[in-house]
C-alpha positions as CSV (number, residue, x, y, z in Angstrom):
1,M,0.0,0.0,0.0
2,D,1.3,3.4,-1.0
3,K,2.2,5.6,2.0
4,T,2.3,9.4,2.1
5,V,4.2,11.7,4.4
6,S,2.9,15.3,4.7
7,L,5.4,18.1,5.4
8,H,4.3,21.5,6.8
9,G,6.2,24.7,6.1
10,D,6.0,28.4,7.0
11,G,5.6,29.5,3.4
12,I,8.4,32.1,3.8
13,G,11.8,30.6,4.4
14,N,11.3,27.2,2.8
15,N,11.9,25.5,6.2
16,W,9.8,22.4,6.2
17,R,9.2,20.2,9.3
18,F,8.4,16.6,9.9
19,E,7.6,16.1,13.6
20,N,10.7,17.6,15.3
21,V,13.0,17.5,12.3
22,S,13.9,20.8,10.5
23,L,14.4,20.4,6.8
24,D,15.7,22.9,4.2
25,L,14.5,22.3,0.7
26,T,15.9,25.5,-0.8
27,K,18.2,23.7,-3.1
28,T,16.7,20.2,-3.2
29,L,13.0,20.9,-4.2
30,P,12.5,21.3,-7.9
31,A,10.6,24.4,-8.9
32,G,6.9,23.9,-8.8
33,A,7.1,20.3,-7.6
34,T,4.4,18.9,-5.4
35,N,5.8,15.3,-5.3
36,V,9.4,14.7,-4.3
37,S,11.0,11.3,-4.9
38,G,14.3,10.0,-3.4
39,S,16.2,11.0,-6.5
40,H,15.6,14.6,-5.8
41,L,16.7,14.5,-2.2
42,R,20.1,15.1,-0.8
43,N,19.0,15.5,2.8
44,P,19.6,12.0,4.4
45,V,16.4,12.3,6.5
46,L,14.3,13.0,3.5
47,A,16.0,10.2,1.6
48,L,15.0,7.8,4.4
49,L,11.4,9.1,4.4
50,S,11.1,8.8,0.6
51,R,11.5,5.0,0.9
52,I,8.1,4.7,2.4
53,G,6.4,6.6,-0.4
54,P,6.2,9.9,-2.2
55,I,6.3,13.1,-0.1
56,R,3.5,15.3,-1.1
57,L,3.7,19.0,-0.1
58,P,0.3,20.6,0.8
59,R,-1.0,22.6,-2.2
60,A,-1.6,25.6,0.0
61,S,2.0,25.7,1.0
62,V,3.2,25.4,-2.6
63,G,0.9,28.2,-3.6
64,R,2.4,30.4,-0.9
65,Q,5.8,29.8,-2.3
66,R,4.8,31.7,-5.4
67,H,4.3,34.8,-3.3
68,C,7.5,34.3,-1.4
69,G,9.6,36.6,-3.7
70,P,7.9,39.9,-2.9
71,M,7.6,39.1,0.8
72,R,11.2,38.0,0.9
73,K,12.2,41.4,-0.5
74,L,10.2,43.1,2.3
75,I,11.5,41.0,5.1
76,W,15.1,41.3,4.0
77,G,14.5,45.0,3.4
78,I,13.7,45.3,7.1
79,V,16.9,43.6,8.0
80,E,18.8,45.9,5.7
81,F,17.2,49.0,7.4
82,R,17.9,47.5,10.8
83,E,21.5,46.8,10.1
84,Q,22.5,49.6,7.8
85,H,20.2,52.6,8.2
86,L,18.7,52.5,11.7
87,P,22.0,53.5,13.4
88,R,21.9,56.8,11.5
89,Y,18.2,57.4,12.5
90,A,18.2,55.8,16.0
91,E,18.4,59.1,17.9
92,H,15.8,60.7,15.7
93,F,13.4,57.9,16.3
94,R,13.9,58.1,20.0
95,E,12.9,61.8,19.8
96,L,9.9,60.9,17.7
97,A,8.7,58.4,20.3
98,D,7.5,61.3,22.4
99,G,5.3,62.7,19.6
100,Q,5.2,64.1,16.1
101,S,5.1,67.7,14.8
102,P,5.0,67.5,11.0
103,N,4.8,70.8,9.2
104,T,2.9,69.5,6.1
105,L,-0.2,67.5,5.3
106,F,0.7,65.7,2.1
107,I,-2.3,64.4,0.2
108,T,-1.4,62.1,-2.7
109,C,-2.4,59.0,-4.6
110,A,-1.9,55.4,-3.3
111,D,0.0,54.6,-6.5
112,S,3.2,52.7,-5.5
113,R,5.3,54.8,-7.9
114,V,4.7,58.0,-5.8
115,A,7.1,58.0,-2.8
116,P,6.6,61.3,-0.9
117,N,9.5,61.1,1.5
118,L,11.9,60.2,-1.3
119,L,10.6,62.9,-3.6
120,V,10.9,65.8,-1.1
121,S,14.0,64.4,0.7
122,S,12.2,64.5,4.1
123,D,13.0,62.6,7.3
124,P,10.5,60.6,9.4
125,G,8.2,62.9,11.3
126,E,8.2,65.8,8.7
127,L,5.2,64.7,6.5
128,F,1.7,63.8,7.7
129,T,0.7,61.8,4.7
130,M,-2.8,61.0,3.5
131,R,-3.0,58.6,0.6
132,N,-6.0,57.2,-1.4
133,V,-6.9,56.2,-4.9
134,G,-6.7,59.4,-7.0
135,N,-5.6,61.8,-4.2
136,L,-9.2,62.8,-3.7
137,V,-10.7,65.0,-1.0
138,P,-14.5,64.6,-0.6
139,P,-16.0,68.1,-0.1
140,A,-17.6,69.1,3.2
141,T,-21.0,70.4,3.9
142,A,-21.5,73.9,5.4
143,D,-21.2,72.2,8.9
144,G,-17.8,70.8,8.0
145,L,-19.0,67.2,7.6
146,S,-17.5,65.2,4.8
147,T,-19.8,64.1,2.0
148,G,-17.7,61.0,1.5
149,D,-15.4,58.8,3.5
150,L,-14.7,60.0,7.0
151,S,-11.1,58.9,6.9
152,E,-10.0,61.8,4.7
153,A,-12.0,64.3,6.8
154,S,-10.5,62.9,10.0
155,A,-7.0,63.2,8.7
156,I,-7.6,66.9,7.6
157,E,-9.1,67.7,11.0
158,Y,-6.3,66.1,12.9
159,A,-3.6,67.8,10.7
160,V,-5.1,71.3,11.1
161,K,-6.6,71.3,14.6
162,V,-4.2,69.0,16.5
163,L,-0.9,69.0,14.6
164,G,-1.2,72.6,13.4
165,V,0.4,72.0,10.0
166,A,1.5,75.1,8.1
167,N,1.2,73.6,4.6
168,I,-1.2,71.3,2.8
169,V,-0.1,69.8,-0.5
170,V,-2.3,67.9,-3.0
171,C,-0.1,65.9,-5.3
172,G,-1.3,64.1,-8.4
173,H,0.9,62.2,-10.9
174,S,1.2,61.1,-14.5
175,G,-0.3,57.9,-15.7
176,C,-2.8,57.8,-12.9
177,G,-5.0,54.7,-13.1
178,A,-7.8,56.5,-11.2
179,M,-7.9,59.2,-13.9
180,K,-8.0,56.7,-16.6
181,A,-10.9,55.0,-14.9
182,V,-12.8,58.3,-14.7
183,L,-12.4,58.8,-18.4
184,A,-13.6,55.2,-19.1
185,S,-16.8,55.0,-21.1
186,G,-18.8,53.1,-18.4
187,P,-18.6,51.8,-14.8
188,L,-15.7,49.5,-13.9
189,D,-16.6,45.9,-13.7
190,D,-17.0,44.4,-10.2
191,T,-15.7,47.5,-8.4
192,P,-18.7,49.2,-6.9
193,N,-16.7,50.9,-4.1
194,L,-14.1,52.3,-6.5
195,T,-16.7,53.5,-8.9
196,A,-18.5,55.4,-6.1
197,W,-15.2,56.8,-4.8
198,L,-14.2,58.2,-8.1
199,H,-17.3,60.3,-8.1
200,H,-15.2,62.9,-6.3
201,A,-13.1,63.4,-9.4
202,R,-16.1,63.9,-11.7
203,P,-16.0,67.7,-11.4
204,A,-12.5,67.6,-12.9
205,A,-13.7,65.5,-15.8
206,T,-16.4,68.1,-16.4
207,R,-13.8,70.8,-16.6
208,L,-11.7,68.7,-19.0
209,A,-14.8,68.4,-21.3
210,Q,-15.0,72.2,-21.2
211,D,-11.4,72.4,-22.4
212,A,-10.1,74.0,-19.2
213,A,-6.9,71.9,-18.8
214,P,-3.7,73.8,-17.8
215,D,-1.3,71.9,-20.2
216,Y,-2.7,71.0,-23.6
217,G,0.4,69.0,-24.6
218,L,-0.4,66.2,-22.2
219,T,-2.5,63.1,-22.7
220,P,-6.2,63.5,-21.7
221,Y,-5.8,61.5,-18.5
222,D,-2.7,63.5,-17.5
223,R,-4.6,66.7,-18.2
224,L,-7.4,65.4,-16.1
225,S,-4.9,64.5,-13.3
226,Q,-3.7,68.1,-13.2
227,L,-7.2,69.5,-13.2
228,N,-8.1,67.0,-10.4
229,V,-5.4,68.5,-8.2
230,L,-7.0,71.9,-8.6
231,V,-10.5,70.5,-7.9
232,Q,-9.3,68.8,-4.7
233,L,-7.7,72.0,-3.5
234,E,-11.2,73.6,-3.9
235,H,-12.7,70.7,-1.9
236,L,-10.2,71.4,0.9
237,M,-11.5,74.9,1.1
238,T,-15.0,73.6,1.9
239,Y,-13.7,72.5,5.3
240,P,-14.3,75.5,7.7
241,D,-11.1,74.8,9.7
242,V,-9.0,74.8,6.5
243,R,-10.7,77.9,5.0
244,T,-10.3,79.9,8.2
245,A,-6.6,79.0,8.6
246,V,-5.9,79.8,4.9
247,E,-7.7,83.2,5.2
248,R,-5.7,84.2,8.2
249,G,-2.4,83.1,6.6
250,A,-1.8,80.1,9.0
251,I,-1.9,77.5,6.2
252,Q,-0.7,77.6,2.6
253,L,-2.3,75.3,0.0
254,S,-0.2,74.0,-2.9
255,G,-1.0,71.9,-5.9
256,W,1.8,69.6,-7.1
257,W,2.0,67.1,-10.0
258,F,4.7,64.4,-10.4
259,D,5.8,63.3,-13.8
260,I,6.9,59.7,-13.3
261,A,8.8,59.2,-16.5
262,G,10.9,62.4,-16.1
263,G,11.1,62.4,-12.3
264,D,10.2,66.0,-12.2
265,M,7.8,67.6,-9.7
266,Y,5.5,70.5,-10.9
267,V,3.7,73.1,-8.9
268,Y,0.7,75.0,-10.0
269,Q,1.3,78.7,-10.6
270,P,-2.1,80.5,-10.2
271,D,-0.9,83.7,-12.0
272,A,0.3,81.8,-15.1
273,R,-2.5,79.2,-14.7
274,T,-0.1,76.4,-15.4
275,F,2.1,73.8,-13.7
276,A,5.8,74.6,-13.7
277,V,8.7,72.3,-12.9
278,I,10.3,72.9,-9.5
279,D,13.9,73.4,-10.3
280,R,16.5,75.4,-8.3
281,D,15.5,78.7,-9.9
282,L,11.8,78.3,-9.2
283,A,12.5,77.0,-5.7
284,E,14.4,80.1,-4.9
285,R,11.5,82.2,-6.2
286,L,9.0,80.3,-4.1
287,V,10.7,80.0,-0.7
288,G,14.2,81.6,-1.0
289,R,17.6,80.0,-1.0
290,D,18.2,76.9,0.9
């Protein structure tokens, strides 16, 4: 009668266990194999076990192995940070343990290609970041209550009333999937929440249809992305706390747009009604010399 031995692993490090025996199949298990015979095994314990029948790995464990690459990068990235970068930041983190005092609320898209701290060369504790699909800000009612998700409204309230930020940046980007979805001819399949959420970008689409885009040299979805930044700045002003702080000069609102292919960040210039790249000359005009 054919006998089977089941092995159980952690799905991350390829360490498989049979009772109290630790086994490493990193170099002995053929890629994608679910049955391992003695000819594949160099481990003497596995060679012995293989004599009583094929060793079948649980299908769930094999499936997890396919996701091991991305998770392996994350796990070893933590080790790299701990060993190579943490010593440089250790004292800074000890100071941050007592609280945060960021000077900027940075509202941007959840897109993985947009990395706020990298793009502005900031340290931990300097940006209070709010991310969502499409860098959207649902407008508020006259009473200051959000017409959409409370998460965004809560972040805005906390940044303005508790943290006392001096700047709020809304940052869009090129090639935004949310803007492409807004321009799609019909509702997205099987994404009712996303479809409803993107309603907050519809005013920008209306303006695009009215030919009001700042840069006519861009693709339609990138033109929409820039218009969307401006619309979300307007939505921010519907929050009484934000509007009051802006009017008394306590908070400055800025609209930014990141060009992924070129790596350039643009800022909206109200007087010129266009987005201009933030280079050294423009930076000096905006905030003075570093």
